LOKETI-181704 format. One record per atom (N, C-alpha, C): residue in three letters; y, x, z. Coordinates in pm, whole numbers, padded with zeros to 5 digits, always signed. Example, Ala and Ser with C-alpha at 12.3 -4.5 7.8 and 13.67 -1.06 7.14 Angstrom:
<pts>
ALA-00569+01319+00780
ALA-00450+01230+00780
ALA-00330+01320+00780
SER-00225+01285+00708
SER-00106+01367+00714
SER+00003+01290+00787
</pts>
This chain:
<pts>
UNK-00115+04831-12795
UNK+00008+04843-12872
UNK+00091+04717-12852
UNK+00218+04732-12819
UNK+00301+04614-12800
UNK+00398+04600-12916
UNK+00449+04479-12930
UNK+00542+04450-13037
UNK+00672+04525-13013
UNK+00728+04590-13114
UNK+00856+04656-13096
UNK+00962+04554-13054
UNK+01062+04601-12985
UNK+01168+04512-12937
UNK+01234+04437-13053
UNK+01251+04503-13167
UNK+01308+04437-13285
UNK+01233+04484-13408
UNK+01203+04391-13496
UNK+01137+04422-13622
UNK+01216+04353-13731
UNK+01256+04428-13834
UNK+01339+04374-13940
UNK+01255+04349-14065
UNK+01259+04226-14115
UNK+01194+04191-14240
UNK+01289+04100-14316
UNK+01346+04150-14425
UNK+01435+04069-14507
UNK+01556+04018-14432
UNK+01610+04095-14340
UNK+01727+04053-14265
UNK+01697+03971-14142
UNK+01571+03933-14123
UNK+01531+03855-14006
UNK+01471+03948-13902
UNK+01528+03949-13784
UNK+01474+04028-13673
UNK+01393+03936-13584
UNK+01270+03975-13553
UNK+01188+03899-13458
UNK+01180+03983-13331
UNK+01215+03919-13220
UNK+01220+03990-13092
UNK+01183+03895-12980
UNK+01156+03951-12861
UNK+01127+03864-12747
UNK+01250+03783-12704
UNK+01225+03667-12647
UNK+01331+03583-12592
UNK+01404+03660-12483
UNK+01536+03652-12484
UNK+01619+03720-12384
UNK+01730+03627-12339
UNK+01726+03582-12217
UNK+01838+03513-12156
UNK+01857+03367-12193
UNK+01964+03313-12136
UNK+01993+03170-12146
UNK+02027+03123-12287
UNK+02098+03206-12364
UNK+02135+03164-12500
UNK+02010+03149-12587
UNK+01916+03242-12575
UNK+01791+03231-12650
UNK+01712+03109-12604
UNK+01708+03085-12472
UNK+01636+02968-12419
UNK+01697+02839-12472
UNK+01830+02834-12481
UNK+01897+02715-12534
UNK+01863+02696-12682
UNK+01857+02805-12758
UNK+01821+02796-12900
UNK+01676+02752-12915
UNK+01587+02804-12832
UNK+01446+02765-12832
UNK+01435+02614-12812
UNK+01509+02564-12715
UNK+01507+02421-12685
UNK+01560+02340-12804
UNK+01676+02377-12856
UNK+01739+02302-12965
UNK+01653+02302-13091
UNK+01598+02416-13128
UNK+01514+02424-13248
UNK+01392+02333-13235
UNK+01331+02333-13119
UNK+01211+02250-13100
UNK+01244+02102-13085
UNK+01351+02069-13014
UNK+01387+01928-13002
UNK+01417+01867-13138
UNK+01476+01946-13227
UNK+01512+01895-13361
UNK+01388+01850-13436
UNK+01287+01934-13449
UNK+01170+01896-13530
UNK+01083+01794-13459
UNK+01071+01807-13328
UNK+00987+01710-13256
UNK+01047+01570-13265
UNK+01177+01559-13238
UNK+01242+01427-13242
UNK+01242+01368-13383
UNK+01248+01452-13486
UNK+01250+01402-13623
UNK+01116+01341-13663
UNK+01007+01403-13621
UNK+00874+01359-13665
UNK+00795+01280-13561
UNK+00829+01298-13434
UNK+00749+01240-13325
UNK+00843+01193-13215
UNK+00794+01191-13093
UNK+00881+01168-12978
UNK+00859+01282-12879
UNK+00963+01316-12807
UNK+00955+01424-12710
UNK+00877+01374-12589
UNK+00771+01447-12555
UNK+00684+01409-12444
UNK+00725+01481-12316
UNK+00672+01436-12204
UNK+00705+01497-12074
UNK+00669+01646-12073
UNK+00556+01681-12131
UNK+00515+01822-12138
UNK+00619+01904-12215
UNK+00671+01848-12325
UNK+00777+01915-12401
UNK+00899+01938-12314
UNK+00939+01837-12238
UNK+01058+01850-12153
UNK+01042+01964-12053
UNK+00924+01974-11993
UNK+00899+02083-11897
UNK+00906+02219-11966
UNK+00837+02231-12079
UNK+00833+02359-12149
UNK+00970+02399-12205
UNK+01041+02304-12259
UNK+01171+02334-12318
UNK+01281+02349-12213
UNK+01262+02285-12099
UNK+01360+02295-11991
UNK+01362+02431-11924
UNK+01249+02497-11919
UNK+01239+02631-11859
UNK+01132+02709-11934
UNK+01162+02752-12056
UNK+01061+02817-12138
UNK+01007+02947-12078
UNK+01090+03024-12010
UNK+01040+03148-11950
UNK+00933+03117-11847
UNK+00957+03018-11766
UNK+00859+02980-11664
UNK+00731+02925-11728
UNK+00747+02845-11831
UNK+00632+02781-11896
UNK+00545+02879-11973
UNK+00604+02980-12031
UNK+00529+03070-12119
UNK+00523+03215-12068
UNK+00635+03276-12045
UNK+00639+03418-12010
UNK+00581+03443-11871
UNK+00623+03364-11773
UNK+00578+03384-11635
UNK+00429+03359-11618
UNK+00367+03291-11713
UNK+00223+03262-11705
UNK+00139+03365-11780
UNK+00205+03469-11835
UNK+00133+03573-11906
UNK+00139+03561-12057
UNK+00220+03469-12107
UNK+00237+03451-12250
UNK+00362+03520-12300
UNK+00419+03466-12405
UNK+00537+03527-12466
UNK+00613+03422-12546
UNK+00740+03450-12568
UNK+00822+03373-12662
UNK+00892+03473-12751
UNK+00884+03450-12880
UNK+00953+03533-12978
UNK+01057+03448-13048
UNK+01169+03511-13082
UNK+01273+03442-13158
UNK+01301+03521-13285
UNK+01336+03448-13390
UNK+01377+03508-13516
UNK+01528+03496-13523
UNK+01591+03607-13551
UNK+01737+03612-13552
UNK+01785+03657-13689
UNK+01886+03591-13740
UNK+01947+03626-13868
UNK+02097+03632-13848
UNK+02154+03746-13875
UNK+02299+03766-13857
UNK+02346+03723-13717
UNK+02267+03758-13616
UNK+02305+03731-13478
UNK+02279+03590-13431
UNK+02219+03505-13515
UNK+02191+03366-13478
UNK+02041+03345-13472
UNK+01994+03283-13364
UNK+01851+03252-13353
UNK+01821+03136-13448
UNK+01730+03162-13543
UNK+01697+03065-13647
UNK+01552+03019-13643
UNK+01476+03075-13549
UNK+01337+03036-13537
UNK+01279+03085-13406
UNK+01163+03030-13370
UNK+01099+03068-13245
UNK+00952+03030-13247
UNK+00877+03091-13156
UNK+00736+03060-13137
UNK+00698+03105-12997
UNK+00604+03034-12936
UNK+00558+03068-12802
UNK+00407+03088-12802
UNK+00361+03167-12707
UNK+00219+03190-12684
UNK+00191+03161-12538
UNK+00090+03077-12512
UNK+00054+03041-12376
UNK-00093+03073-12352
UNK-00125+03148-12245
UNK-00265+03179-12217
UNK-00343+03056-12171
UNK-00470+03052-12210
UNK-00554+02939-12168
UNK-00640+02973-12047
UNK-00632+03097-11999
UNK-00710+03138-11883
UNK-00849+03186-11917
UNK-00886+03183-12045
UNK-01020+03225-12086
UNK-01015+03329-12198
UNK-00902+03398-12210
UNK-00892+03504-12309
UNK-00832+03465-12443
UNK-00789+03341-12456
UNK-00725+03295-12580
UNK-00579+03259-12551
UNK-00501+03251-12656
UNK-00361+03211-12644
UNK-00336+03091-12735
UNK-00261+02995-12682
UNK-00218+02882-12763
UNK-00088+02916-12832
UNK-00083+02900-12963
UNK+00040+02913-13039
UNK+00112+02780-13026
UNK+00236+02783-12979
UNK+00305+02660-12944
UNK+00453+02670-12980
UNK+00512+02555-12999
UNK+00657+02544-13015
UNK+00714+02637-13123
UNK+00648+02637-13238
UNK+00699+02716-13351
UNK+00798+02629-13428
UNK+00917+02684-13448
UNK+01023+02608-13515
UNK+01111+02703-13595
UNK+01163+02652-13706
UNK+01257+02725-13790
UNK+01372+02631-13824
UNK+01494+02683-13824
UNK+01611+02603-13861
UNK+01588+02534-13994
UNK+01629+02409-14001
UNK+01601+02327-14119
UNK+01644+02394-14249
UNK+01760+02453-14253
UNK+01811+02514-14376
UNK+01739+02639-14419
UNK+01656+02696-14333
UNK+01585+02819-14366
UNK+01435+02799-14386
UNK+01389+02676-14377
UNK+01246+02650-14395
UNK+01207+02681-14539
UNK+01087+02737-14554
UNK+01038+02772-14687
UNK+01090+02905-14738
UNK+01156+02983-14653
UNK+01214+03110-14696
UNK+01151+03230-14627
UNK+01035+03210-14564
UNK+00963+03322-14506
UNK+00985+03347-14358
UNK+01075+03273-14294
UNK+01100+03294-14152
UNK+00978+03255-14070
UNK+00918+03142-14101
UNK+00798+03098-14030
UNK+00684+03196-14048
UNK+00668+03246-14167
UNK+00563+03346-14196
UNK+00586+03471-14111
UNK+00709+03516-14102
UNK+00741+03635-14023
UNK+00715+03610-13874
UNK+00753+03492-13827
UNK+00728+03456-13687
UNK+00578+03452-13656
UNK+00502+03390-13745
UNK+00358+03379-13722
UNK+00292+03517-13722
UNK+00333+03601-13813
UNK+00281+03738-13818
UNK+00309+03811-13688
UNK+00433+03800-13638
UNK+00471+03866-13513
UNK+00396+03806-13394
UNK+00375+03675-13394
UNK+00304+03610-13285
UNK+00158+03657-13279
UNK+00096+03672-13394
UNK-00043+03720-13398
UNK-00050+03864-13347
UNK+00044+03946-13387
UNK+00048+04084-13337
UNK+00072+04086-13185
UNK+00159+03999-13138
UNK+00184+03991-12994
UNK+00059+03945-12920
UNK-00012+03850-12977
UNK-00137+03803-12915
UNK-00237+03918-12904
UNK-00247+03999-13008
UNK-00335+04117-13002
UNK-00289+04212-12891
UNK-00158+04234-12885
UNK-00104+04324-12783
UNK-00131+04272-12642
UNK-00138+04142-12626
UNK-00167+04081-12496
UNK-00318+04078-12468
UNK-00397+04122-12564
UNK-00541+04130-12544
UNK-00618+04001-12570
UNK-00557+03909-12641
UNK-00625+03780-12669
UNK-00742+03800-12764
UNK-00848+03722-12742
UNK-00963+03725-12832
UNK-00943+03629-12948
UNK-00854+03528-12927
UNK-00825+03432-13034
UNK-00692+03364-13007
UNK-00643+03300-13111
UNK-00521+03218-13103
UNK-00560+03080-13154
UNK-00519+02976-13082
UNK-00549+02840-13126
UNK-00421+02758-13126
UNK-00425+02644-13195
UNK-00306+02559-13202
UNK-00346+02416-13233
UNK-00253+02329-13203
UNK-00263+02190-13242
UNK-00144+02159-13330
UNK-00166+02089-13439
UNK-00058+02052-13529
UNK-00079+01907-13571
UNK-00017+01870-13681
UNK-00026+01732-13728
UNK-00031+01728-13880
UNK-00103+01630-13931
UNK-00106+01611-14076
UNK+00034+01576-14129
UNK+00126+01535-14041
UNK+00264+01505-14081
UNK+00343+01632-14111
UNK+00283+01749-14082
UNK+00349+01877-14104
UNK+00265+01963-14199
UNK+00249+01918-14324
UNK+00158+01989-14416
UNK+00199+02132-14445
UNK+00328+02163-14448
UNK+00371+02301-14473
UNK+00327+02393-14360
UNK+00336+02344-14237
UNK+00292+02424-14122
UNK+00142+02446-14126
UNK+00066+02342-14153
UNK-00080+02355-14160
UNK-00118+02453-14270
UNK-00053+02444-14383
UNK-00081+02537-14493
UNK-00049+02681-14452
UNK+00061+02702-14382
UNK+00097+02836-14335
UNK-00013+02892-14246
UNK-00059+02812-14151
UNK-00166+02857-14061
UNK-00293+02890-14139
UNK-00327+02807-14234
UNK-00446+02833-14317
UNK-00431+02964-14393
UNK-00310+02992-14441
UNK-00288+03115-14519
UNK-00306+03241-14434
UNK-00298+03227-14303
UNK-00319+03340-14212
UNK-00464+03347-14163
UNK-00547+03257-14211
UNK-00688+03261-14173
UNK-00727+03168-14060
UNK-00637+03084-14013
UNK-00674+02987-13911
UNK-00775+02890-13972
UNK-00878+02858-13896
UNK-00981+02764-13940
UNK-00966+02633-13866
UNK-00997+02525-13933
UNK-00998+02394-13868
UNK-01120+02388-13776
UNK-01101+02336-13657
UNK-01210+02323-13560
UNK-01212+02179-13509
UNK-01327+02134-13457
UNK-01333+01998-13403
UNK-01239+01980-13284
UNK-01189+01862-13271
UNK-01097+01827-13163
UNK-01152+01868-13027
UNK-01282+01847-13006
UNK-01345+01875-12877
UNK-01344+02022-12843
UNK-01326+02109-12943
UNK-01326+02253-12921
UNK-01205+02297-12839
UNK-01093+02230-12857
UNK-00969+02268-12792
UNK-00920+02157-12699
UNK-00874+02196-12583
UNK-00819+02098-12489
UNK-00667+02099-12500
UNK-00616+02016-12587
UNK-00472+02008-12609
UNK-00424+01867-12578
UNK-00322+01859-12494
UNK-00276+01729-12447
UNK-00143+01690-12511
UNK-00150+01631-12628
UNK-00030+01580-12693
UNK-00071+01468-12787
UNK+00006+01362-12787
UNK-00024+01248-12873
UNK-00005+01280-13021
UNK+00078+01379-13052
UNK+00108+01408-13192
UNK+00003+01495-13261
UNK-00087+01555-13185
UNK-00184+01649-13243
UNK-00300+01574-13307
UNK-00325+01605-13435
UNK-00445+01555-13503
UNK-00507+01662-13593
UNK-00454+01784-13584
UNK-00507+01900-13655
UNK-00530+02009-13551
UNK-00652+02061-13546
UNK-00691+02162-13448
UNK-00737+02285-13523
UNK-00679+02403-13488
UNK-00708+02525-13562
UNK-00724+02643-13467
UNK-00798+02743-13515
UNK-00821+02863-13434
UNK-00834+02984-13525
UNK-00789+03098-13473
UNK-00798+03226-13544
UNK-00861+03326-13448
UNK-00977+03380-13484
UNK-01039+03486-13404
UNK-00964+03616-13432
UNK-00940+03692-13327
UNK-00869+03819-13342
UNK-00965+03934-13322
UNK-00956+04030-13410
UNK-01034+04152-13395
UNK-00942+04257-13335
UNK-00988+04331-13235
UNK-00905+04435-13174
UNK-00865+04539-13277
UNK-00749+04595-13258
UNK-00702+04702-13348
UNK-00690+04830-13271
</pts>
């Protein structure tokens, strides 16, 4: 089962990334939160510079949340080559944080991961982002030891994983 092209929840449509305007929004949303809390790393520049190549062309996906025709959030999934997907580059416009957009994106990303046949979804986050960590926990993500996941970013100090059961 694949994710419908558009899903409406409370006026927010979550859909796959389409074209240059969505790619530009993906970049801007992620640069905003990364630059505010951390520094943009070389890996970020590559992924944000050509998100379709970094995520979609490798067998993953990018979803965007749209409200009144404006992209207000995004999330990416990247395959690890062993049947799992990394949840990456999740961002929501500053003015809409805490209003359910992130929850809707995460729900859609998990469904997309199932549709792609992933056995699990994993992520790296930071203790500097307690709202994000709490959101992941509320979806059943478990904290795992650092050694469990091979994630290359200086900002990561929280490691989490969610086992997926086929539907």
